[in-house]
N, C-alpha and C positions, 0 to 999 in steps of 0.2 A: 504493500500500500504506500509506504514512504517513497519507494522508487518511482511509482506512478505519479505521485504528487510532484516530485522533483522534475520528472519528465514533462508533465503538463505545464509547470511553471516556466521551464525553458522554452517550450513551444510558445507560450503566451508572450515571452519577451521579444520574440521575433515577429509578432503579429499585432493586430489591433484588437481591442476588446471594449466591452461596454463601458461607457464613460459618461461624464456629465459636463455641462457648461460650467466654467469656474464661477464660484459664488462671488457675490458682491457686484455682479454685472447683470444688466437687464437684457432680455432677449430670448431667442429660441435657438435650438440646435438639433442636430441629428447625430446618431452614433451607429456605427456598423462595426461589429467586432467579434472577438473570440476570447473566451476565458475559461479557467478551470471551474468545475463545480463538484461539490461533495454531497452525497445523499445519505439520508438516514439509513443506518446499516440494517435495521430490522425490516424496513420497507423494501430495501434493495433485495434482501434475501428472500422475502415473501414473493417478490415479482421476478426472481431469478435473473437479476442484472447486477453489474458491478456497482460498488458504492462510490466510484469516482468516474469523472468523464469530462467532456468538453462541451461548452454551450456556445452556439452561434447566435448573436443578438442583433436585432435592428430596433432602435429606440428613438423616440422624440422627447425633447424636454423643454421646459419653460422656466424662466427665472424671474423673481421679483425680489431684489435685495437678497436676504438670506433664506427665503422660502423657495422651494423647488417642487416641480411636478414632473414626473417621468412616466412614460408609458411605452409599451412595445410588445414584441413577441420574440421568442427564442426557440430554437430546436436543440435538443441535447443528443450528443453522440456518446453512446454508452455501450460497453461490451455486454453482449447478450448471452446468458447461460441457459436460457429457456427456449431457444430456437427449436422449431419442429418442422417436419417435412410434410409435403402434400403432393399428390398427383395433380399436376396442373395442366389445364387446357387454356391456351391463350384466349384473349378476349374475342378474337376473330376466328378461333378454332383452327388456326393454321398449323399448330404443333402441340405436342403433349410431352411432358417431362415431369420428373420428380425434383422439386425445388425446396430449399430451406426458406423459412419465413424471414421477413425483414422487420426489424424493430424500429419504431418511430415514437419519439416523445416530443410533444410541442407544448408551449405555454404562452398565455397572454398575461401581462402583468401591468400594474399601475402602482406608483409610489408617490408619497408626499413626505417631505422632510425639511429640515433646517440644517444650516451649516455655517462655518466660519472660515475665512481665508486668513492664514497667518503668513505675513511677509510675501504674499503673492507666490509662494512656493509650496505651501502645505495647506490642503483643504481637509477639514474634519467635518463629517456630517452624520446625521442620524435620521433614518427614514423608516416609516411604516408602510408596508405594501400588501397588496393582495394579488394572488396568482391563481389562474385557472390552468390546470394541467390535464393533458390527455395523452395516453400512451397505448400502443397496440402492436401486435405482431400480425402482419398481413403478407400477401403475395402480390407482387407487381404485375399488372396487366393480366390478371387472372379472372376467369369467369366462374362464379359459384364456388369459391375457395373458402376454406375455414379461416376464421379470424379469432384472435385471442386479445382481450383487453386487459390492461394492467389495472391493479387495484390501488389507485393513488387518489388521495384526497386533495382538493384545492383548499386554499386557506390563506390566513394572514401570517405575516412575518415582520420582524424588526431587523434593521441592517445598519450597523455603524460602518463607516467607510473612511479610510485615510487615503488621500491622493497627493502625489508628489509631482509637481510640474517640472518637466525636463526642458521643454522648448516651446516657445510661442512664436509663430511665424510673424516677422516684423511688419509685413505688408499683407493686405487683404488680397484674396483671389479675385479674378475677373467677375465672379458671381457675388462678390461682396462678403465672402466668408473669412473668418479668422480661424486658423488651424492651431490646435493645441496638442502637445504630446506629453504623456505622463505615465508614471507607474501608479498602480493602486492595489490596495488590499482591503477586503471587506469580510465581515462575519455575518452570515445570514442565519438568524435564529428563528426557526419555525414555531408558530403558536398553535399548530395542529399536530396531533400525535402521528398521523399517517402522512404528513407532508413529506415530500421526497427530497427537496433541495434544502440541505441543512448543513452549514459548516463554513470554513474559511476558504476564500477564493483569491487568486492572484491574477494580475494581468498588466499589460501595457495598453494604454488607451490613446486613441486618436479621435478628437472631437472637432466638429465644425460648428461655428456659431455665426448666425446672421445678425 
């Protein structure tokens, strides 16, 4: 588990991940990224998936002084230990084969929080959020195949975050955006017993603000 956490952190250092517009500034922004995620071990075992993975996130955010509102969706890439096989006939009946199921986990989320910017380099924030989660094992392009749905609760969570600014583009882009680059670490604490995403996450963030 520790080796996987280190590997995911190294991956996140060379990619972009979920981020936020720096506090203390007015405006709106968009985030596209990748970051590590950690899951409740009991929920992961019950659903036969690994308790660590990677999340791909697309988010929008709004800022008003120290108050923030974030919303978006993410898909989680997780090792699946519960894959099963099915005799598959393609949607147009052109071929038949025995295939393994594909695991997909997707979420919609919204967060509201407050934060403070220290010396324009360190942002500390605390947010409360709600996340709707859906997961299933299915077969791509298959007619009348079996499907299995994960037993995952949606719910509320709290999330303290520390973000470290590395670089701010000195000039705006042609579209009028300011680009920020920074490292972040957050701790997502679920308020639901069956909530799947629970733990400390790391990443490198790239944010654009209009």
